[in-house]
N, C-alpha and C positions, 0 to 999 in steps of 0.2 A: 953583302946580300943575304948572308945567313941569318942576320938579325932583322931583316925587313919585316917579317911577320910579327916579331916582338914590338917593333916600332909602330906598326899599324895598330896593334892591340893597345898600346899606350895612347895613340892618337884617338882611338875610339873613347877611351876614358876621358881624355881632354874634351872631346865633343860632348860627352855626357855632362860635363861640368859647365857647358854653355859657351865655350870659347870657339872661335872660327877655326875650321879645319879643312877648308877647301884646298889648301896647298897639298894635302896628302891624298887627293882623289886618284891621281895617276898611280900612286903606289898600290892602291887596291887592284887596279887593272893589271899591274905587273904580277901580283900574287895570284890572280885568277889564271894568268897564262902559265904559271908554274906547273910542274908535273906531279908533285906530291900532294896527297890529300890534306895534310896539316896546313900547308900554305894556302891551298885553295879554300879551305874552310875559313881561315881568317880573312882572305880576300873577299869572299862572298858576304861574310858578315859585315865587313867594312863597307861593302857596296850598298847593302840594304840600309845601313845606318847613316852613312855620310853623303849619300846621293839621293836625289829625288828624280821622279820621271821627267822633270823639266830641265835637268842638268844636261848640258850638251855633250859632256864626256861620255854619257851613257850610250851614245850611238857607237862608240868604239868597242864596246864589250859584246855586241851581238854575235860576232863570229866566234868568240871564245865560248859563249854559252852554247852555240850550235854544236861546237866540237865536243863540249862536255856532255851534251844530251846523248851522244852515241858512244860515250866512254864505257869501257868494260866494267868499271867499278860502279856498282849501284849507288854508292853513297855520293860519289862525284856527280852522277846523274841527278840525284836528289837535291844536291846543293844548287845546281843550275835551275831545276824546276822551282825550288823555293824562291830564288831570286826573280824568276819570271813571274811567279804569282804575286810578288810584291812591287815590282818596278816596271813591268812590261808596258811599253808605249804602243800606240796604234801601229807604228811602222814595225816594231819588233813583233807584234801580234801577227801581222801578215807574213813576216819572214819565218817565224818559228811555228806557225800553225800546223804545217805538215809533219814536223817532228813530234809535236805534242800528240797529234792524232795517232801516230805510230806507237808512241809509248802507252796510249790508252789500250792498245792490244798486247802489251807486253805480258810475258809469262810470269813476271815477278809482281806479286800483289802490292808490295811496297812501292814500286815504281808506278803502278796503275793508280794508287791512291794519291801520290804526289802529282801525277799528271792530271788527275781530275780537278785538283785544287788549282793548278796552273791554268786549266781550261776556263775556269770561272773568270779569271782576269782577262784572258784573251777575248772571251765573248763580251765582256763589259766594254772593252776597247774597240772591238770590231764585231758587232752582232751578225754581220753577213757570214761569218765563219761557221754558223750553225748548220749550213747546208752540207758541209763536209764532216761534221761531227755528230749529227743527229742520230744516225744509226748506231754509232758506238756508245753514245750516251744512254740509249735505251737498253743496250746490252749490259750496262753496268748493274742494272737492277737484278740481274740473274747471277751476279758474282757471288761466290760462296765465301769470300773474304769479308769479314765484318767491317774493316776499315774502308775497303773499296765501296761497299754497299752504302755506308752512311755518307761518304763523300759524293757518291753518285746521286743520292737523293738530294743532297744540298745543291749539286750542280743542276738538277732538274728544277728545283725551286727557283734558282737564279735565272735559269733560261725562261721559265714562265713569267717571271717578273720583267725581264728585259724584252722578251719577244712573245707577247700574249698569243700570237697567231699559232704558236706550236702547241697550244692546248688541245686542239683537235687530234693531233697525232698522239699525244700522251694519254688521252682518255682510255685507250685500250689497255693501259697499265693498271687501271683501278682494281680489277679483280686480283691481280698479283699483289698489289699493295694491301688490299683487305686480307688476303690470305696470310701475308707476312705479318701483319699486325695481330691477327688472331693467334698465330703461332707464339708470339711473345706473351700473350695473355695466358695461354694454356701451358706454356713451358714451365717446367719445374725450376728448382734452384740452379742457377748457372753462375758459378763463382767468378768466371772470367769477366763478365760484364755486369755484375750485380752491384747495385748501389742501394744500401740500406734495405735490403730485402726486395727491391724492385728490379725486375729483369730489364736491363739495358734501357733506362728511361730516356737517354739521349736519342736513341734510335726511334723509340715510340713517339717522342715529340716531333721528330723530323717527318715521320710517316704521316702523322695527323696533320701537320702543316701542309704537306703536299696534297693530301686528300681534300683539305679545305679549299685549296686553290683549284683543284680539278672539279670539285662538286659544286662550286659557286655558279649559279645560273644554269645548271644542267640537272634536270630531274632524274634522268636515267642513272647517272653516276651517283647522285644522292641516294637513290633507292638501294643501290648496291652496297653502300657503306652504312646504312642506318643500323643494321643489326650489330655490326662490330663496334659502332660507336656506343650503342647501348651496353654492350658487354664491357667496354673500357670504363664507362661511367659507373657501372655497378660493381665491378670486380677489383678496381684499383684501390689500394690501401691509402687511407687519408691521414694516417697518423705520422707519415714521413713526408718530408719536404719534397722528395723526388716524386712521390705519388701525387702530391698537390700540383706539381708542375705538369704532370700528364693530364690530370683532370682539368686544369685550366685550359690547356691546349685543346682538349676534347670539347669543352664548353664553347670555345671560340669556333671550332669546326662545326658544331651543331647549329650555332647561330648563323653561320655563313651559308651553309648548304641548305637545300630545300628539304629539311627534315620534317618528320611527323610532329604534330602538336604535342603528343605525349613526351616525345624526346626533348622538346624545348622546355616543357615543364620540369623534366628531370634535370636539365642543365641549370635552370633557375634555382632549383632546390640545392644543387651542388654549390652554387654561389651563396645561397643562404647558409649552408653549413660552414662555408669559409668565413662568414661573418661571426661565427661563434669561436673561431680560432683565436688563440691568445697572441699569435704573431701579427703585429700591426701591418707588416708588409702584405700578408695574405688578405687581411681585412680591407686594406686599401685597394688591392687589385679587385676584390669582390665588389666593392662599392663602385669602382670605376666601370666594371663590366655591367653591373646592373643598370647604371645610368644609360648605357647604350642599348640595353635590352628592353627597358621600360616602354619605349615607344612602340615596340612590336608586340609585347605581351604584358599589358599592365596588370591583368588579373593575377598572373603567376607571381609577379613581384609583390603585389599587395599582400600576399600571404605572409611575407616576411617583414611587414610594416613595423611591428613591435620591435623586432631585432634592429631594424634600421634606425628607429627612433632612439633606441638605447645607445647607439653610436654617438649621439649628440652629447652624451655624458663622458665620452672618452677623453682622457687627458691629452692625447695627441691632436694638435690643431688641424693637421691635414685630414685625419679621419673625420673630425667634426665638420669640416668644410665640405667634404665629399658627401657625407650623410645629409647635410643641409640641402645641397643641390639635388640629391635624389628625392628627398621628402617634397621639395617644391614640385618635382615632376609627378609625384604620386597623388597630389591633392585633386579631389573631384567633389561633386556635390554631396556624396554620401559621407565623406570623412573630413570635410573642410573644417568642421567645428573642433574635432579632436586634434587634428594636425596643426591647426592655427594656434591652439592653446599650447602645444609643444613648442612651436616656433617662438611664441611670446615668452615662454619659460626660458628658452635658450637665449633670447634677446637680453635677458637680465644678466647672464654670465658671459655673453659673447665679448670678444675683444673689441675695443673701441673702433679700430679701423674697419671692422667687418659689420658694424651695426647699421651703417648707412645703407649698404647693399641689402641687408636683411629687412630693413624697414620698407624699402622699395618693393621687395618681393611680397611682403605681407600685404601691402596696399593692393598689389595686382591680384593676389588671391582673394582678398575681400571683395574687390570690385567684380571679379569674374564669377565666384562661386557662392556669394553670400546667400544664406537661406532666408534671411529676413532683414528688413531695414533696422530693426532694433538691435540685432546681433552685429550688423555692420557698424552702427554708430558706437556701440559699447567696445567693440574690438579696436576701432581706430583710437578711441579715447584712451584705452589701456595702453596701446602702443605708444602714443604721444607721452603718456605719463612715465613710461620706462625710458624712452630714447628720443624725447622731443628736441633735445639739443643737437642731435646728429642727423637730422632730416634736411633734405633740400627744400627749396621754397615750394615745390610742387605738392609735397605731402600735406602741409596745412591747407593749401587751396583745395585739394581733393577732399580733405576732411570737412571743410566748410560746405562743399557741394553736397556731400552725403547728409549732413545735418539739415541743410536747407530743403532737401528732397524728402526727408523723413517726416512726413506730415503727421502731426499729433505727438511727435517725440521731441520737439524742440525744447519743451519745458524740462523734460527729463535730462536731455543732453546739457542744457545750460546750467541746471542745478549741479549736475555731476562735475562739469568742467570747472565751475566756480569753486566747488569744494576742493577739487584737486589743485587748483591754482592757489588757494589759501594754504594748503599743506606744503606745496612745493612750487615755487615760482622760478626755479632755476632752469626749467625746461622751456626753451624759447618757442619751440613749435606748439607746445601746449598753451603757453601764454598767448600766442597770436590767435589761436582758434578760440580760446576762452574769452578773450577780449572782444573778438568779433561777435560771438554769440551773445555776450552781455549787452553789447550795443544794439543788436537786432532784436533780441527777445528779453530785454531787461524787464519789461512789464510782467512777464511770467516768472522771473526770478524773485520778485518781491511778493509773490503769491505762493501758497502751498502747492506742492506737486503731489498728486495722489499716487498711490502705489500702482505698479504696472498691472495690466490685465493678465489673466491666466495664460492666454495665447502667447503674449510677449515673453512671459517667464519661461514657458516650455520651449520656445524657440531657441533658448539659450542653453539648453541641456547639453552637457558634454563640454561646455566651454571652459569649465573649471574656474578661471580667474577673470572672466569677463566683467561681472558686476559684483562688487563686494556685498556680502550678506547684510551689512549695516544699512544699505540703501533699499532693501527689499520692501520696506514699509513706506516708501516715498520720502520726500524731502520737505522740511519745514521752510516757511517763507524767510527770506533774508531782508533785514531792515534796509531801507533806501540809503540811509547815511553810511551804513557799513559797505554797501556796494561802491558808493562814490569814494569812500576812504580807501578801499582796496585798490581801485584803479589809480588813485593818487599815489599809493605806495609803489605800484608797478611803474609809474612814470619815472621814478628815481632809483630803480634797480640798476646795479652796475652792469648787468649783462644785457640790458635793453638797448638796441641800436636805434638809429633815427627812423627807419621805416616802421618799427614796432611802436615807437613813441607817437608817430603820426597816426597809427591805427588806434592807439589808446585815446588820443585826442578826438578822433572820429567817434569812438564809442561814447565818450563823455558828452559830446554835443548831441548825439542821438538820444541819450538818456534824458536830455532836457525835455523831450516830448513824450517820453515813455514813463517817467516818474512824475511825482507831484511838483507843482510850481515852487514849493518851498526849497527844493534842491537846486534851483536854477542858479542862485548866487554862489553856492558851493562849487558848481561846475565852472562858472566864470572865473572864480578864484584859482582853480587848478589850471585853466587854459591860459589865462592872461599873462603869467610870467614868461611864456614862450614867445611873446611878441618881440622880445629882445634876444631871442636865441641866435646863436651863430649859424644855425642851419636855416637856409632860406626857406626850405620846405616847411619846417615847423613854424617859422616866423609868419609865413603867409597864412597857414592854416589858423594859427592862433588869432591873428588880426581879423581875418574874415569871420571866424566863428564868434569872436567877441562882439563884433558889430551885429552879427545875426541874432545873438542872444540878448544883447543889451539895447539894440536899436528899437525905437518905438514903432517904426513903420514896417517891421518884418513879422508881426504876429500872424497875419493872415497867410503868409507863405511858409512860415517855419515848419508847421506840421506836415505839409505836403512835401516840402523840400527834404525833410529828414525821415521820410516814410521808409518802410522796410524794403530791402532789396528784393527784386523779383526772383523767383525760383529759376535756377539755371537748368536748361535742357541740354544734357550732355550730348545727346545724339545730334541735336541741331548745331551745337558748338563744333563738334568734330566734323560735321558735314561742311560747315562754312570754312573751317580751318583747312580742310582738304582742298576745297575749291580755291582758297586763297593761295595755298602752296602750289597748286597746279598753275595758276595764273602767274605767280611771281617767278616760278622756275622756268616758265616759257619765254621770259623776256629778260634781257640784261643790257646794260648800256655799253657802248664801245667808245672809250675816250681816245682822243688823238692828241698829238704833240706832247702832252704831259700826262703821265698816268696818275690818276687821283682816285681815292677810294670813296665809295658812296657812304653818306652818313647813315646812322641807324634811323629807322622810321620814327617820326615824331610821335610823342606820346599822345594818345587820344584824349580829348577833353573829357572830364567826368571822372568818377572814382572807379578804381578797379576792385578786384576781390578784397584787397586789404585796405581799400579806401584811398588809393593814390589819386592825386588831383583834387579838384574841388568837390564838395559834396553834391552840389546841384549839378555841376558839369555844364557843358555847353555843347551845342550842336556843331558838328563839323561842317563847314560850308561844302555844298555840293560842287562837283566839277562843272566847269563852264560848259563843256561839251563832251559827249561820250568819247570822241576821238582822243581826248587828252588823258584818258584813264591809263593808257599804256605807259606814258611818260611819268605819270604819278607813281606807278608801281616801281618804275626803274629808279627814280630819284628819291624814293622813300617818303613822298608826301612832304616836301620841304615847306617849312613855315614861312619862307621869305616870299614877298609879293613878286610873282613872276608874270611878266606880260605875255599874253598869248596872241599870236598873230593869226587871226581868222577873219573870215568874211562877215561873221555875224555881229561883230562889235568888239574890236580890240581894246585892250586896256593899256594906257600909256605906261611906259617904264619909268622908274625913279632912278636917278643917278646919285650915287653916294659920293659925297665930296670929302674924300679922305686925303690927308696930307701924304705926300709921296715919301717913301722910306728908301728911295734909291732905286736904281734900275734893276736890282736883284730881287725885287719883291715878287713872291709867287701869288699870282692872281687867283690860283685855284684854291688857296687856303680859305677864301671866303666865298666859295661858290655857292654854299648853301647857308650862309649866314645872313641875318637880317641887316639891311642897310641902316646904319645908325644916324646918318646925317642926310636925310633926303633933301634934294635941291631941285625942285621942278624947274627946268630951264624954259626960257621963252624962245620959241622958234622965230627966226627972222622972217619978217613979212615979205622980204624980197624974194624968198625962196619959193613961195606959193605960186605966184604967176608963172615962174619958170617951169614948175612941174605940172602946171595946169590944174592945181587944186586951190580951193578956197577954204579958209577957216572961219566959220561963222562966229566962233568965240575966240577973239584974239588973245584973251587973257589965259586961255587954257592951252595945254600942249597939243600939238598936231597929232591926231591919232594915226596909227599905222593902217594903211589901206591896201588890200589885195587888188591887183589889177584884174580886169575882166579876163576870163579864160580865152586864150588864143592858142594857136598851134604850139608856139614856144612861149608860155606865159612868163611874165615878169612880176615878181612879188617883192613888196617892200617889207623886208624882214626887221628893220630897225630904223627909227626916225626920232631923234631926240637931240636937242641942243645944237642943231645945225649939222649933225652927223647922221648920215643915212647909209643903209646897206641894202642894195638891190640884188635880187637873185633871179638870173635868167635861167629857166629850166628847159632842158631839151633832152632828147634821147640820142645815145651814141649810135645805136643801130635800130632802125625801125622794126626789124624782124625780131629783136629781143627787147621787149618793152620793160623788162625788169631792171635794166641798167639805165640810170639817169645821170645827166651831167648838170651841175649847178655852177654857173659862172657868177661869182660874187663881185659886185662893183661897190667901192667905198667912195662916198661923196662927202666932202668937207666944205660947207658953205660959210664957215667962219673965217675971220681974218687972221686967225692964229693956227699954225699947222698942228696936226695931231701926231704925237710921237709915241714910240714904244707900243705899237699896235699888237695886241694879242687877240686872236680870233680862234676859238675852240668850239667843238661841237660834240654832242653825245646823241646816240640813237638807240632805239629799242633793239632787242636781240635779232629780230627778223630782218633787220637792215644791216648791210655790211658797208662800212664807211671807209673811204680812202680820201685823205685830205692832202692837197698839194700845198707847198709853201706860198705865201703871198709874194707879189712882185716887189713889195717894199713894206717896211714897218713904219714908215713916216708918210702921212697923207698931207700933201701941201695944202696951203690955204686957198680957198676959192677953186678947188679942183673938182672935176666931175668925172669920175671913173678913171682917174690917173693910176689908182692902185687896184689890182684885181687879185682874186684867188679862186682856184677851181676845186670843186668837191665832186667826187664820184660816189654814187650810191647804188647798191645792188639790193633790190627788194625780193626776198625769198617768198613773200606772200603777195606777189603781184595780183591785183584784182580783188584781194580780200582785205588788205590793210593798206592805208595810205602812208605816204612819207611823213615823218615828223622829226623835227630837230629841236634840240635844246642847245642854245648858244651861250657861250661865255665870252663877253666882249670886255676888253680892257685897253685903256690908252691914257696918255698924259697930255693935258692941254693947259698951257700957261702955268705950269707948276702944280696943277691939281690932278690927282689920279682918280680916274673914273673906272668903276667896276660894275658891270651889268650882267644880269641873267635874263634871257628872253626865250620864249618858246614859239616856234613857228609850226603851225599845223594847217595852214590854208592852201596847201598844194592841191591842184585839181585832182579829181577822183582817178583819172587815168594814171597818175603818178604815185 
């Protein structure tokens, strides 16, 4: 046993090397139970290193700790307090709270300091203990021992963080804290607690932190500390790091409490002085603090704008990024031209991974604070010239909108974009915008562009690099052959992707009506080779445009078809987009049986901003009835023909005759795909007299007919190829009309049974769907209602919106797999 403490010391070294040492935990407890200080010291050290608060063995040491707390040796007491401060659990906190509270009253300042630190751990584990310790914690502030005083202040800070309700009780301590802080400021040299000529900076920082917590949201307490905060801010030495730490905490306190405006300006000026410090850590802290302050006092931060801009030239990337974020917050209508020029200068030297974010910020600034359309257009063109390869697709679109809205400046923008494109075609964003403008305003490109008016030039003052001086005298006309040749070169650039090639082809076909007729054959020669392109998009465009240009019957429509795009109204677009988002977010479908994802919305016909789709475009068919709009939103406007069951005139469904790939085929894979092999079936004539219907056109499919409204109506949801689905609608509970019961009956009038029935449904978001399994997945031949299935619907908008269903039906008949999608919206208004 005489070597146990040595062995535990070796065990701690093994633990530090990363090896498991759980087998030696009990040895630590034995050392703690020893009588001599050296053994207890190794035991407590091993306890704090080898055990955690989750270790079950820890519960065995509580009694030994309790005995050591009343030991006559102050150092043994301190060992126990240190272990409590590091490892105490909630149970230990309750058991040892009374002993810690007694030690807070000890005559020994060393023990009081250790007890204060242990009390922090106890209150974190059991905040209710504050009721027994509150009075003693307040008394610590009057302690004459420096160590007890600083630990007592830290204890108060933790108590305010853990239990904010104690703030009211501690507010009466503000005058004492202010007096204590003032003593430190006026105190002369004190070698005992001096750090680089600053008297006790650790104590000053703790007091300022406590004052910040007490003054926040309390005007009276803030008024009491305003004077001493001003003294700290003006009298603290800034040449030493210890003084900077005090000033930083002082600034944080001034910004948190309800201080005077002059005091806030003083705090911002301190942060401005920090920006001039050579230490990057201090500059980073200053920029970080100014970013938080700028929302409260922009004017004070604006005074240090030049210093902040200089930080963009710092070699430290973290300093540059913080300065960039702060400059973005400082931009307003008065300084937008100067600061945007600085941002563009920084864009030239910025790291590649940061340029995309910077471009987005510049676009936002230009859109929000632009002083004129001329400046807006030139700034965006300059930005695309610098970083056109690092923009997302929204930036070229926004630039096109700016140019289209800049009435009278399209010629200037097109000429400048064209010349930038000739000089550097590697910037893809610049290439896209330039090609679009050449296609839209090519007629102005082949004419001289006069110099800008005086007002336009003056609006650019301060921009620095917005417009090169060589363009001040205007632009000469560009020959037509040169324009077409340049677009032809762009078609074969290595960095041009398929969407950009489609955009260039669009621009070429538009130039056919903007330039002279002599250029038409050159345009056809550039477009025609893409008729054999591997890209279906380019192949289709090339084929259609070649016919449009070379066909003899299109002269009358060509000019109207290739006319300029209308100017986009951003406000109207945002309003419509917001309305669409509100509608689409209010509804969603609820799939059953099999979870399937909705496809993306089908692309609208016609060309988009970059010329997607056909040039002329086509009108999208209107919805058959207003009640179907909800399901159109849910299912993304599927392009497949969907039969709609309604009383106004249903459209018959088409059955896809696809070969079966086995019983494991997922019918949902083709839920939104076009049927490739339509096979209109002929309904058997023998079925009509049975159902009481007559078909005036025997050669056409029997339409789906909704039965007349009755108490419990019956709806024909599907009728094709001798297979029918009837829905008997009723209410579960007459007192709750929002819940509906739909009993589905499957009728097979054919001589061949239907096998592998799959019947699935989707509903809008306002409906809750519960679908029970069918009675069978095989429908016998010549059966009428032999197979049934029940659906339960809960309508959260009963009386406002009707029930609607979108059905997916699949089955196999005679080796042929049938997949159908149908829509049922003919439920009575009460449902």
